[in-house]
N, C-alpha and C positions, 0 to 999 in steps of 0.2 A: 484224768482227762480235764483239760481246761474248759470251763464253761463260761467264764466272764468274757466280756468284749475286749478285743485288742484295740485299744484306743490310738495306737500308732499307725493303724492301717489307713492309707490315703483313700479318699473317695474315688471310685472308678470314674474316669473322665476328667479328673483333676490334672493339673500340670505335672505334679509329682508322679502320679500314677502313669500318665502317658509316657513320661521320660523313663520310668522304670521298665515299662513294657518295651521300649526301644532297646534298652540295654539287654533285657532278658532275651529278646529275639536275636540280637547280635552275638551274644555269648554262647549260643547253641549253634551247632554245626550241621545238624540233620544228616549225619552220615548214614548211608545205607548199610545195614548189617551185612557182614560177609564172614567167611571162614577165617579163623585165626588160630595161631599155635597156642596162645595163652590169653586168658582174661586177667587183667590187673585191676583189682578193686582198690581205689584210692581211699585210704582212711580219712575220715572226717566225722563230724557230729551227726550226720544224716544216715541212719541205719538203712534208709531206702537204697543207698548205693550197694549194700550187700545184696539186697533183693534184686536189684538190676543185674548184678553179676550172676546171681542164681538163675535168673530168667534167661540170660544169654547161654548159660551152660545147658539148661533144659531145652533150649532151642537147637542145641548142637553146634553152637558157634565155635567152641574150642573144648578140648578134652581136659584142660588144666586151668586152675584158678590160683592166683597169688593174691592174698589179702595183705595189703601193705599199710603200716602205720603203727607208731609207738604209743606210749602213754603220754598224753598231753593234757594239761589242766583244762584247756578250753573244750575238749571233747570228752574227757574222762567223766566230768560232772554230768554230762548228758547220757553217755553210753553206759557208764558204770564200770569201765575198765579200758584196757588198751584197745586201740582201733582194730588192729588185725585180728586179735583174739575174739573180740565181740562180733566182728564181721563173720569170722569163721563159724562161730556158734550159730549165728542167725542163718547162714547159708545151709548148714547141716539141718537146722530146724525146718527148712522149707524144701528138704529133699535132696540136697547135693551130697554125694558120698564124701565122707571125711578124707578118703584116700586120694581124692583129686584136688584137695585144697592144701596149698603151702602157705605159710605165714612168714612175713617179713616184719619183724616187730621193733625195728629201730628208727625208721624214718621219722624225721621231724618236720619235713616240708615236702612239697611236690617233687622237687628235683631229686631228693633222696628216695622218694617212692620209686622212681624209675631206676636210678643208679644202683640202689641196694637190691631191688628186685632183679635187675640184670645180673648182679654179682651172685645172688642166691641161686638163680637158675643155672648160671655158668658152673657154679660149684657142684651142681647136680648133673652136669654134663648136658644141660639143655640150652640151646642157643636159638631162640625163636627168630623166625623171619617176619612174623606178623603178630601184632598185639591188639587186642580189643580192650579199651579202657572204660571201666565203669566208674562214673563220677557223678557229682551233683549237676543238675541241669545247667546252672550258670557257670560251671567250671569247665565245660567241654572245650572251649576255645583255648583257655590258658593251659589245660592239661595237654592238648594236642601240640601246642607251640613248645612247651617244655620238653615233651617226649621227643619231638623232632630234633631238638638241640642236644639233649642229654643221651639219647639212644638212637642215633641217626641211622643205624643199620637195619632198623625194623620199619615195616609199614604199619601205620597206626590209624585206627578209627575209634571214635568215642561213642558211648551210649549212656543214657540217663533215663530217668523216669518219664521224660518227655511231657511232664505236666505243664499246663499253662501257669502263668504267674499267679493268677487268682487262686487256683487250686493248690498250688505249692504253698503259698502264704497261709491259706487256711489249714492245710495239713500240718505244717510245721508249728503253727500256733496251738492247734488242738493236741497234737502228739507230744511236743517238746516245750511248749510255752515260749517258743522263739517268736518275738514280735516282728511285724512287718518292717518296722524301721531297721531292725538288724539285718534283715534279708536285703533290703534296698542298699544299705551301707555295704553289704558284701558284694553286691553287683558293682558298685562304684570301685571298691577295693580290687576286685578281680580285673576290671578294665584298666585301672591304674597300673597294675602289675604287668598286664599284657603289653602296655606301652613302654614301661620302664625296663623290663627284664632283658630285652635284646641287647641293650648297651652294656649289660653286665655279663653277656655271654650265656645267659640262663635259658633263653628261649629264642625261637625264630621270630622275625618281625612280622607283625600283622597290622597293616594300615586299616583305617576305618573311614567310612563316609562321614560327611559333615554332619548329618543328622545325629549320628552316634556321639560325636564330640560335643555337639550342642546339648544333647540330653545329659551327658556326663557333667558338663559345666553347670547346667541347671541344678542337678542334684547336689553337686558340691556346694554351690551357692546357697542351697536350701538346707545345708547342714548334714547331708548324708555322706560323711567322709571329709577329711581335711587335706588330703594330698592332691597334688596336681600332676598330670602326666607331663614329662619334661619337654615334649614337642607335640605339635599338632600334626597328625598324620592323615592326610586326605588323599586317598588313592583307591583304586578298585580293590575289592576283597581278594585275598589269595585263594587259589583253587585248592580245595582239600584233596588229599590223596585218594579218598574214597567218598563218594557222595551219591 
């Protein structure tokens, strides 16, 4: 457990913290939980995603879980193994029957999380009409947009730990020694990809209000990320499939 202070954590009420809060709120979708045919747990460094998938299963949201994700240097060092395998083990530890968990162990990025999971299920004769996606809080919007583009035949909604930014930053620092600066940079990176991916055919387009773009620009200028979104998208937010 980390006991030293995270010196990268912005002071609440500072310009950086306020901008991060704006991105944090935008990147979550607040979908209302519903019944689904399968839960897809998107592999990452945050073991809390496996716990979210387990919670959805215990709530009766879906009868089957697919843990998706390969062995990647960025997450292996935190998890101690491949994403899907570590997630499966964690879900079993919190009471999910091993028999209802499938693992997809090759995905290298979010697009492959969906396409390889789809192929895995199809090979088993399973063609879901609806999918519940368990992911990190700030990844909900990007995951939804990618799933809509890569797996358009399913209805999708997203779920996460629903922690506030302050609680999430504290949790990730204490548990994994992940500093606040890295999390804020991740917020910037996720939003940058949300804007860039549609032109590549990787995700559906998701415009953003001016306040979100201004917060993004502020954080980039403050050093939290180096990329720029290719266009300024100022329009009403898209309506989620389930909310």
